[in-house]
C-alpha beads as a LAMMPS data file, in Angstrom:
LAMMPS data file: protein, C-alpha beads

293 atoms
292 bonds

1 atom types
1 bond types

-500.0 500.0 xlo xhi
-500.0 500.0 ylo yhi
-500.0 500.0 zlo zhi

Masses

1 110.0

Atoms # bond

1 1 1 -447.490 340.897 -150.223
2 1 1 -446.265 344.535 -150.244
3 1 1 -448.852 347.039 -151.425
4 1 1 -448.190 348.381 -155.006
5 1 1 -447.531 352.347 -154.841
6 1 1 -449.395 354.537 -157.108
7 1 1 -448.552 358.383 -157.432
8 1 1 -451.354 360.822 -157.869
9 1 1 -449.741 364.132 -159.175
10 1 1 -451.714 367.246 -159.220
11 1 1 -451.146 370.900 -160.558
12 1 1 -452.846 373.278 -158.221
13 1 1 -454.085 376.368 -159.877
14 1 1 -457.044 375.745 -162.177
15 1 1 -456.738 371.878 -161.179
16 1 1 -457.635 371.769 -157.541
17 1 1 -458.566 375.487 -157.261
18 1 1 -460.540 377.510 -159.575
19 1 1 -458.162 380.531 -159.896
20 1 1 -454.644 381.425 -159.152
21 1 1 -454.132 381.304 -155.618
22 1 1 -452.871 384.829 -155.401
23 1 1 -456.279 386.114 -156.363
24 1 1 -458.216 384.963 -153.545
25 1 1 -456.934 387.338 -150.845
26 1 1 -453.427 388.402 -151.691
27 1 1 -454.070 390.598 -154.726
28 1 1 -457.041 392.038 -153.092
29 1 1 -454.955 393.034 -150.029
30 1 1 -452.571 394.886 -152.554
31 1 1 -455.474 396.998 -153.515
32 1 1 -455.228 395.638 -157.115
33 1 1 -457.516 393.319 -159.218
34 1 1 -456.149 390.169 -160.782
35 1 1 -455.968 391.689 -164.268
36 1 1 -453.837 394.542 -162.941
37 1 1 -451.479 392.456 -161.099
38 1 1 -450.769 389.631 -164.051
39 1 1 -450.724 392.282 -166.524
40 1 1 -448.029 393.943 -164.758
41 1 1 -446.245 390.747 -164.153
42 1 1 -446.649 389.810 -167.739
43 1 1 -445.128 393.226 -168.809
44 1 1 -442.377 392.775 -166.459
45 1 1 -441.402 389.537 -168.096
46 1 1 -441.901 390.855 -171.640
47 1 1 -439.913 393.941 -171.373
48 1 1 -437.066 392.184 -169.728
49 1 1 -437.224 388.866 -171.697
50 1 1 -437.439 387.203 -168.113
51 1 1 -439.129 384.240 -166.451
52 1 1 -442.794 384.852 -166.058
53 1 1 -442.659 382.836 -162.776
54 1 1 -439.640 384.753 -161.477
55 1 1 -441.285 388.048 -162.376
56 1 1 -444.675 387.299 -160.601
57 1 1 -442.602 386.190 -157.528
58 1 1 -440.606 389.476 -157.625
59 1 1 -443.941 391.588 -158.141
60 1 1 -445.393 389.879 -155.090
61 1 1 -442.694 390.956 -152.893
62 1 1 -442.474 394.454 -154.362
63 1 1 -446.068 395.219 -154.289
64 1 1 -446.553 393.850 -150.694
65 1 1 -443.756 395.815 -149.465
66 1 1 -445.217 398.935 -151.100
67 1 1 -448.487 398.750 -149.103
68 1 1 -446.892 397.474 -146.029
69 1 1 -448.210 393.962 -146.146
70 1 1 -445.822 391.573 -144.212
71 1 1 -443.914 389.092 -146.472
72 1 1 -443.038 386.616 -143.797
73 1 1 -443.781 382.950 -144.455
74 1 1 -446.567 382.949 -142.022
75 1 1 -448.299 385.677 -143.972
76 1 1 -448.099 383.822 -147.021
77 1 1 -449.541 380.604 -145.268
78 1 1 -452.301 382.844 -143.774
79 1 1 -453.243 384.118 -147.351
80 1 1 -453.501 380.363 -148.231
81 1 1 -456.126 379.711 -145.791
82 1 1 -458.441 381.827 -147.956
83 1 1 -457.881 379.639 -151.186
84 1 1 -460.986 378.223 -152.458
85 1 1 -461.059 374.426 -153.771
86 1 1 -463.176 372.642 -156.169
87 1 1 -466.205 370.653 -155.200
88 1 1 -465.271 367.405 -153.613
89 1 1 -461.523 368.246 -153.305
90 1 1 -461.426 368.228 -149.410
91 1 1 -462.949 364.779 -149.338
92 1 1 -461.148 363.357 -152.360
93 1 1 -458.102 362.180 -150.480
94 1 1 -459.407 359.831 -147.858
95 1 1 -461.973 358.732 -150.303
96 1 1 -459.405 357.624 -153.078
97 1 1 -456.874 356.170 -150.410
98 1 1 -459.603 354.069 -148.996
99 1 1 -460.496 352.895 -152.692
100 1 1 -456.973 352.061 -153.338
101 1 1 -456.500 350.325 -149.992
102 1 1 -459.410 347.879 -150.866
103 1 1 -457.494 347.180 -154.188
104 1 1 -453.971 346.604 -152.262
105 1 1 -452.707 349.768 -153.533
106 1 1 -450.935 352.557 -151.689
107 1 1 -451.949 355.723 -152.923
108 1 1 -449.559 358.589 -152.634
109 1 1 -450.393 362.223 -153.593
110 1 1 -448.047 365.012 -154.765
111 1 1 -448.420 368.934 -155.795
112 1 1 -446.512 369.866 -158.759
113 1 1 -447.286 373.550 -159.299
114 1 1 -445.968 376.921 -160.554
115 1 1 -447.815 378.361 -157.552
116 1 1 -446.437 379.325 -154.297
117 1 1 -445.590 376.488 -151.769
118 1 1 -446.118 378.553 -148.708
119 1 1 -449.793 379.378 -149.746
120 1 1 -450.455 375.728 -150.684
121 1 1 -449.322 374.822 -147.201
122 1 1 -451.859 377.213 -145.673
123 1 1 -454.759 375.243 -147.431
124 1 1 -456.791 372.602 -145.466
125 1 1 -455.388 369.928 -147.885
126 1 1 -451.757 370.383 -147.378
127 1 1 -451.512 367.565 -145.080
128 1 1 -452.562 365.018 -147.691
129 1 1 -449.444 365.331 -149.730
130 1 1 -446.453 363.224 -149.577
131 1 1 -444.537 366.265 -150.944
132 1 1 -445.256 369.743 -152.382
133 1 1 -443.189 370.633 -155.398
134 1 1 -443.853 374.405 -155.900
135 1 1 -442.253 377.923 -156.054
136 1 1 -440.960 379.174 -152.871
137 1 1 -438.965 382.134 -151.270
138 1 1 -435.676 382.246 -149.383
139 1 1 -436.243 384.152 -145.697
140 1 1 -433.892 386.033 -143.792
141 1 1 -433.221 385.626 -139.998
142 1 1 -436.554 387.299 -139.352
143 1 1 -438.416 385.081 -141.609
144 1 1 -438.860 387.794 -144.074
145 1 1 -438.961 386.642 -147.852
146 1 1 -435.978 388.015 -149.582
147 1 1 -435.340 386.260 -152.906
148 1 1 -436.809 383.373 -154.864
149 1 1 -435.633 379.844 -153.705
150 1 1 -437.535 377.587 -156.264
151 1 1 -439.049 378.788 -159.456
152 1 1 -441.338 376.232 -161.213
153 1 1 -442.009 376.454 -164.829
154 1 1 -443.255 373.853 -167.466
155 1 1 -439.735 372.322 -167.812
156 1 1 -439.018 372.221 -164.193
157 1 1 -442.053 370.378 -163.482
158 1 1 -440.889 367.571 -165.522
159 1 1 -437.887 367.287 -163.309
160 1 1 -440.121 366.663 -160.316
161 1 1 -441.771 363.853 -162.131
162 1 1 -438.464 362.004 -162.316
163 1 1 -437.782 362.819 -158.554
164 1 1 -441.310 361.199 -157.619
165 1 1 -440.218 358.338 -160.021
166 1 1 -436.911 357.911 -158.167
167 1 1 -438.128 358.716 -154.595
168 1 1 -436.329 362.049 -154.120
169 1 1 -438.020 364.588 -152.060
170 1 1 -435.446 367.337 -151.840
171 1 1 -435.394 370.033 -154.482
172 1 1 -431.762 370.674 -154.156
173 1 1 -430.705 366.872 -154.724
174 1 1 -429.076 367.285 -158.334
175 1 1 -426.938 364.301 -158.049
176 1 1 -429.291 361.300 -157.429
177 1 1 -431.810 362.631 -159.918
178 1 1 -428.998 361.952 -162.620
179 1 1 -427.983 358.621 -161.396
180 1 1 -429.048 355.658 -163.424
181 1 1 -431.448 353.369 -161.700
182 1 1 -433.066 350.535 -163.556
183 1 1 -436.931 351.130 -164.070
184 1 1 -438.026 348.125 -162.167
185 1 1 -435.950 349.583 -159.039
186 1 1 -437.503 352.720 -158.951
187 1 1 -440.107 353.430 -156.144
188 1 1 -442.913 354.719 -158.468
189 1 1 -442.685 353.696 -161.997
190 1 1 -444.304 356.041 -164.642
191 1 1 -446.788 353.207 -165.409
192 1 1 -448.180 353.844 -161.966
193 1 1 -448.585 357.596 -162.122
194 1 1 -451.734 359.642 -162.813
195 1 1 -451.262 363.377 -163.652
196 1 1 -453.865 366.017 -163.223
197 1 1 -453.457 369.331 -164.812
198 1 1 -455.313 372.121 -166.768
199 1 1 -453.030 374.382 -168.579
200 1 1 -449.918 375.043 -170.570
201 1 1 -447.391 374.553 -167.861
202 1 1 -448.668 370.944 -167.329
203 1 1 -448.623 369.801 -170.970
204 1 1 -445.008 368.559 -170.919
205 1 1 -445.682 366.437 -167.714
206 1 1 -449.033 365.184 -169.037
207 1 1 -447.512 363.944 -172.331
208 1 1 -444.603 362.660 -170.662
209 1 1 -446.439 360.708 -168.183
210 1 1 -448.843 359.288 -170.727
211 1 1 -445.886 358.269 -173.046
212 1 1 -444.244 356.395 -170.492
213 1 1 -447.277 354.109 -169.663
214 1 1 -449.028 356.463 -167.070
215 1 1 -452.107 358.443 -167.325
216 1 1 -452.965 361.998 -167.778
217 1 1 -456.104 363.703 -166.952
218 1 1 -456.951 367.219 -168.215
219 1 1 -459.508 368.890 -165.911
220 1 1 -461.315 372.289 -166.410
221 1 1 -463.349 374.573 -164.426
222 1 1 -467.085 373.775 -165.335
223 1 1 -467.874 377.482 -165.252
224 1 1 -465.201 378.432 -168.010
225 1 1 -465.878 377.588 -171.540
226 1 1 -462.482 378.692 -172.525
227 1 1 -460.687 376.204 -170.146
228 1 1 -462.988 373.304 -171.295
229 1 1 -461.856 374.171 -174.966
230 1 1 -458.134 373.995 -173.931
231 1 1 -458.721 370.728 -172.129
232 1 1 -460.550 369.150 -174.998
233 1 1 -457.807 370.163 -177.493
234 1 1 -455.221 368.337 -175.347
235 1 1 -457.077 364.900 -175.830
236 1 1 -457.516 365.524 -179.419
237 1 1 -453.751 366.344 -179.600
238 1 1 -452.935 362.985 -177.847
239 1 1 -451.448 364.633 -174.909
240 1 1 -453.736 363.408 -172.367
241 1 1 -456.021 360.310 -171.793
242 1 1 -459.041 361.877 -170.313
243 1 1 -460.832 365.138 -170.046
244 1 1 -463.081 365.944 -167.091
245 1 1 -464.833 368.610 -165.112
246 1 1 -462.911 369.696 -161.986
247 1 1 -465.391 368.165 -159.707
248 1 1 -463.942 365.486 -157.357
249 1 1 -467.127 364.344 -155.675
250 1 1 -467.868 360.508 -155.795
251 1 1 -470.403 360.611 -158.401
252 1 1 -468.510 362.531 -160.969
253 1 1 -466.249 361.696 -163.897
254 1 1 -462.938 362.302 -162.049
255 1 1 -463.844 359.898 -159.567
256 1 1 -465.042 357.322 -162.238
257 1 1 -461.918 357.877 -164.308
258 1 1 -459.343 357.517 -161.565
259 1 1 -460.989 354.344 -159.924
260 1 1 -461.077 352.621 -163.345
261 1 1 -457.359 353.435 -163.737
262 1 1 -456.523 352.046 -160.422
263 1 1 -458.491 348.821 -161.143
264 1 1 -456.405 348.634 -164.274
265 1 1 -453.179 349.207 -162.617
266 1 1 -453.842 346.397 -160.072
267 1 1 -454.895 344.076 -162.846
268 1 1 -451.596 344.828 -164.692
269 1 1 -449.389 344.460 -161.595
270 1 1 -451.232 340.857 -161.051
271 1 1 -450.496 339.945 -164.523
272 1 1 -446.998 340.979 -164.259
273 1 1 -446.592 338.886 -161.010
274 1 1 -448.154 335.882 -162.666
275 1 1 -446.072 336.257 -165.825
276 1 1 -442.816 336.572 -163.790
277 1 1 -443.776 333.455 -161.749
278 1 1 -444.138 331.549 -164.595
279 1 1 -440.852 332.665 -166.000
280 1 1 -438.987 331.926 -162.757
281 1 1 -440.774 328.410 -162.448
282 1 1 -439.506 327.471 -166.135
283 1 1 -435.957 328.778 -165.489
284 1 1 -435.546 326.586 -162.372
285 1 1 -436.959 323.628 -164.260
286 1 1 -434.645 324.212 -167.085
287 1 1 -431.733 325.133 -165.011
288 1 1 -431.777 323.014 -161.867
289 1 1 -428.564 324.825 -160.613
290 1 1 -430.578 327.918 -159.993
291 1 1 -432.452 326.159 -157.233
292 1 1 -429.264 325.931 -155.132
293 1 1 -428.731 329.928 -155.567

Bonds

1 1 1 2
2 1 2 3
3 1 3 4
4 1 4 5
5 1 5 6
6 1 6 7
7 1 7 8
8 1 8 9
9 1 9 10
10 1 10 11
11 1 11 12
12 1 12 13
13 1 13 14
14 1 14 15
15 1 15 16
16 1 16 17
17 1 17 18
18 1 18 19
19 1 19 20
20 1 20 21
21 1 21 22
22 1 22 23
23 1 23 24
24 1 24 25
25 1 25 26
26 1 26 27
27 1 27 28
28 1 28 29
29 1 29 30
30 1 30 31
31 1 31 32
32 1 32 33
33 1 33 34
34 1 34 35
35 1 35 36
36 1 36 37
37 1 37 38
38 1 38 39
39 1 39 40
40 1 40 41
41 1 41 42
42 1 42 43
43 1 43 44
44 1 44 45
45 1 45 46
46 1 46 47
47 1 47 48
48 1 48 49
49 1 49 50
50 1 50 51
51 1 51 52
52 1 52 53
53 1 53 54
54 1 54 55
55 1 55 56
56 1 56 57
57 1 57 58
58 1 58 59
59 1 59 60
60 1 60 61
61 1 61 62
62 1 62 63
63 1 63 64
64 1 64 65
65 1 65 66
66 1 66 67
67 1 67 68
68 1 68 69
69 1 69 70
70 1 70 71
71 1 71 72
72 1 72 73
73 1 73 74
74 1 74 75
75 1 75 76
76 1 76 77
77 1 77 78
78 1 78 79
79 1 79 80
80 1 80 81
81 1 81 82
82 1 82 83
83 1 83 84
84 1 84 85
85 1 85 86
86 1 86 87
87 1 87 88
88 1 88 89
89 1 89 90
90 1 90 91
91 1 91 92
92 1 92 93
93 1 93 94
94 1 94 95
95 1 95 96
96 1 96 97
97 1 97 98
98 1 98 99
99 1 99 100
100 1 100 101
101 1 101 102
102 1 102 103
103 1 103 104
104 1 104 105
105 1 105 106
106 1 106 107
107 1 107 108
108 1 108 109
109 1 109 110
110 1 110 111
111 1 111 112
112 1 112 113
113 1 113 114
114 1 114 115
115 1 115 116
116 1 116 117
117 1 117 118
118 1 118 119
119 1 119 120
120 1 120 121
121 1 121 122
122 1 122 123
123 1 123 124
124 1 124 125
125 1 125 126
126 1 126 127
127 1 127 128
128 1 128 129
129 1 129 130
130 1 130 131
131 1 131 132
132 1 132 133
133 1 133 134
134 1 134 135
135 1 135 136
136 1 136 137
137 1 137 138
138 1 138 139
139 1 139 140
140 1 140 141
141 1 141 142
142 1 142 143
143 1 143 144
144 1 144 145
145 1 145 146
146 1 146 147
147 1 147 148
148 1 148 149
149 1 149 150
150 1 150 151
151 1 151 152
152 1 152 153
153 1 153 154
154 1 154 155
155 1 155 156
156 1 156 157
157 1 157 158
158 1 158 159
159 1 159 160
160 1 160 161
161 1 161 162
162 1 162 163
163 1 163 164
164 1 164 165
165 1 165 166
166 1 166 167
167 1 167 168
168 1 168 169
169 1 169 170
170 1 170 171
171 1 171 172
172 1 172 173
173 1 173 174
174 1 174 175
175 1 175 176
176 1 176 177
177 1 177 178
178 1 178 179
179 1 179 180
180 1 180 181
181 1 181 182
182 1 182 183
183 1 183 184
184 1 184 185
185 1 185 186
186 1 186 187
187 1 187 188
188 1 188 189
189 1 189 190
190 1 190 191
191 1 191 192
192 1 192 193
193 1 193 194
194 1 194 195
195 1 195 196
196 1 196 197
197 1 197 198
198 1 198 199
199 1 199 200
200 1 200 201
201 1 201 202
202 1 202 203
203 1 203 204
204 1 204 205
205 1 205 206
206 1 206 207
207 1 207 208
208 1 208 209
209 1 209 210
210 1 210 211
211 1 211 212
212 1 212 213
213 1 213 214
214 1 214 215
215 1 215 216
216 1 216 217
217 1 217 218
218 1 218 219
219 1 219 220
220 1 220 221
221 1 221 222
222 1 222 223
223 1 223 224
224 1 224 225
225 1 225 226
226 1 226 227
227 1 227 228
228 1 228 229
229 1 229 230
230 1 230 231
231 1 231 232
232 1 232 233
233 1 233 234
234 1 234 235
235 1 235 236
236 1 236 237
237 1 237 238
238 1 238 239
239 1 239 240
240 1 240 241
241 1 241 242
242 1 242 243
243 1 243 244
244 1 244 245
245 1 245 246
246 1 246 247
247 1 247 248
248 1 248 249
249 1 249 250
250 1 250 251
251 1 251 252
252 1 252 253
253 1 253 254
254 1 254 255
255 1 255 256
256 1 256 257
257 1 257 258
258 1 258 259
259 1 259 260
260 1 260 261
261 1 261 262
262 1 262 263
263 1 263 264
264 1 264 265
265 1 265 266
266 1 266 267
267 1 267 268
268 1 268 269
269 1 269 270
270 1 270 271
271 1 271 272
272 1 272 273
273 1 273 274
274 1 274 275
275 1 275 276
276 1 276 277
277 1 277 278
278 1 278 279
279 1 279 280
280 1 280 281
281 1 281 282
282 1 282 283
283 1 283 284
284 1 284 285
285 1 285 286
286 1 286 287
287 1 287 288
288 1 288 289
289 1 289 290
290 1 290 291
291 1 291 292
292 1 292 293
């Protein structure tokens, strides 16, 4: 029997990493602190009634050029190497893949982030993901960033959930995403998705996955009381199923919650298979002509 595929979908900043990825080395290299950079970005957005995502991307390029920091793809990847991860994240993927394998499940991991794809590609966990949906730049012939290619806000994130649902990797594909495909024919149904997030840009995705039979987990930095309150409000507002500290080691809540969900997904699948078998058997018995087809 073919293995059942389950999608684990993660935000990045605040979910797998304790801070925004730009704060670990990029902003420091600009000679700014994080409050200066994000304050400037927010002001640019507010003054021009513009997308906060596009404004931070524009600011990254402007400030880097101002202090002569290379803005090539390789430069962003190198900055990504300095991004810190929560406890247990580096070991998480092989650990949960092995657990899924024992259940007969094929686990696929995805990133759905408003952070920068090129920086995520520089992290040691980049190889673990089936696809990374995140902001990115367009580059000229010299591999220098010149313009935003993809800007991911909270509404764009929901589009990527549907791409995962339908098995579409390309961000540029606007045709297949709108084609009707029966739910039972989609590679990864919503009921076999687990979404991990921490903040406002994740709320539509977390709620959508939950409403469609999947599971959402709000995680928070255990050192940040404000983040914990935000996460706990999400479960009180019925937007997520679970709230956990962002600690991915085997003995902690995230592991316990996810392995329990995986067990339930496997049982639900087995139940559906048994139910379908009995339906097929009854159909053949009452309609002998179906046996000849």
